[in-house]
C-alpha positions as CSV (number, residue, x, y, z in Angstrom):
1,M,-10.3,2.0,31.1
2,T,-11.7,-1.5,31.6
3,P,-9.7,-4.6,30.5
4,D,-12.4,-5.3,27.8
5,A,-12.0,-1.8,26.4
6,L,-8.3,-2.2,26.2
7,I,-8.5,-5.6,24.4
8,A,-11.0,-4.1,21.9
9,A,-8.7,-1.1,21.3
10,V,-5.6,-3.3,20.8
11,L,-7.5,-5.6,18.4
12,I,-8.7,-2.7,16.3
13,F,-5.3,-1.0,16.3
14,G,-3.6,-4.3,15.4
15,F,-6.0,-4.9,12.5
16,A,-5.4,-1.3,11.2
17,V,-1.6,-1.8,11.4
18,I,-1.7,-5.1,9.6
19,V,-3.9,-3.7,6.8
20,A,-1.7,-0.6,6.4
21,A,1.5,-2.6,6.3
22,V,0.0,-5.1,3.8
23,A,-1.1,-2.3,1.5
24,L,2.1,-0.3,1.7
25,G,4.3,-3.4,1.1
26,S,2.3,-4.7,-1.7
27,A,2.2,-1.3,-3.5
28,V,6.0,-0.8,-3.1
29,G,6.7,-4.4,-4.3
30,D,4.4,-4.1,-7.3
31,G,6.0,-0.8,-8.3
32,I,9.5,-2.3,-8.1
33,V,8.6,-5.4,-10.1
34,A,6.9,-3.3,-12.8
35,S,9.7,-0.8,-13.1
36,K,12.3,-3.5,-13.4
37,A,10.2,-5.3,-16.1
38,V,9.9,-2.2,-18.1
39,E,13.6,-1.4,-17.7
40,S,14.5,-5.0,-18.8
41,S,12.2,-4.8,-21.8
42,A,13.7,-1.5,-22.9
43,R,17.2,-3.0,-22.7
44,Q,16.3,-6.2,-24.5
45,P,13.2,-5.8,-26.6
46,E,13.6,-9.3,-28.1
47,A,13.1,-10.9,-24.7
48,R,9.9,-9.0,-24.0
49,G,7.6,-12.1,-23.9
50,N,9.9,-13.9,-21.5
51,I,10.3,-10.8,-19.3
52,F,6.6,-10.2,-19.0
53,T,5.9,-13.9,-18.2
54,F,8.2,-13.6,-15.2
55,F,6.7,-10.2,-14.4
56,F,3.2,-11.7,-14.1
57,L,4.6,-14.6,-12.1
58,G,6.3,-12.2,-9.8
59,V,3.3,-10.0,-9.3
60,G,1.1,-13.1,-8.7
61,I,3.4,-14.4,-6.0
62,L,3.8,-10.9,-4.5
63,E,0.0,-10.5,-4.3
64,A,-0.2,-13.7,-2.2
65,F,1.4,-12.0,0.8
66,P,-1.2,-9.3,1.1
67,I,-4.0,-11.9,1.0
68,I,-2.2,-13.9,3.8
69,G,-1.8,-10.6,5.8
70,L,-5.5,-9.7,5.4
71,V,-6.5,-13.2,6.5
72,L,-4.2,-12.8,9.6
73,G,-5.7,-9.4,10.3
74,F,-9.3,-10.7,10.0
75,F,-8.3,-13.6,12.3
76,L,-7.0,-11.2,14.8
77,F,-10.0,-9.0,14.5
78,F,-12.7,-11.6,14.7
79,A,-11.3,-14.7,16.4
80,V,-9.0,-13.5,19.1
81,G,-10.7,-12.8,22.4
82,G,-14.1,-14.0,21.0
83,G,-14.4,-11.2,18.5
84,V,-14.7,-7.4,18.8
85,L,-18.5,-7.2,18.6
86,P,-19.1,-9.0,21.9
87,L,-16.5,-6.8,23.6
88,V,-17.9,-3.6,22.2
89,T,-21.5,-4.5,23.3
90,K,-20.2,-5.5,26.7
91,I,-18.3,-2.1,27.0
92,L,-21.3,-0.1,25.9
93,G,-23.7,-2.1,28.0
94,T,-26.1,-2.7,25.1
95,T,-27.6,-6.0,24.1
96,H,-27.9,-7.1,20.6
């Protein structure tokens, strides 16, 4: 295995791990926030408006982290080492 092939493989694997972790963490966090909001609303129906205001704020803040993770993943995928496409074309020996 050439060093270029190893770099390309690690970049692709790192991108996949980042995207998977971001998706899993976001889904779990959204589920927890939503379940707690419904539970709170069931316990105190008169505070429903206030509870759901904080629910939407929490989900909004929680969704910022996956966006940051995806940007980091795309940075790793395209910017580190000059990008994956030049490495792949160099490995395959084709010109584009």
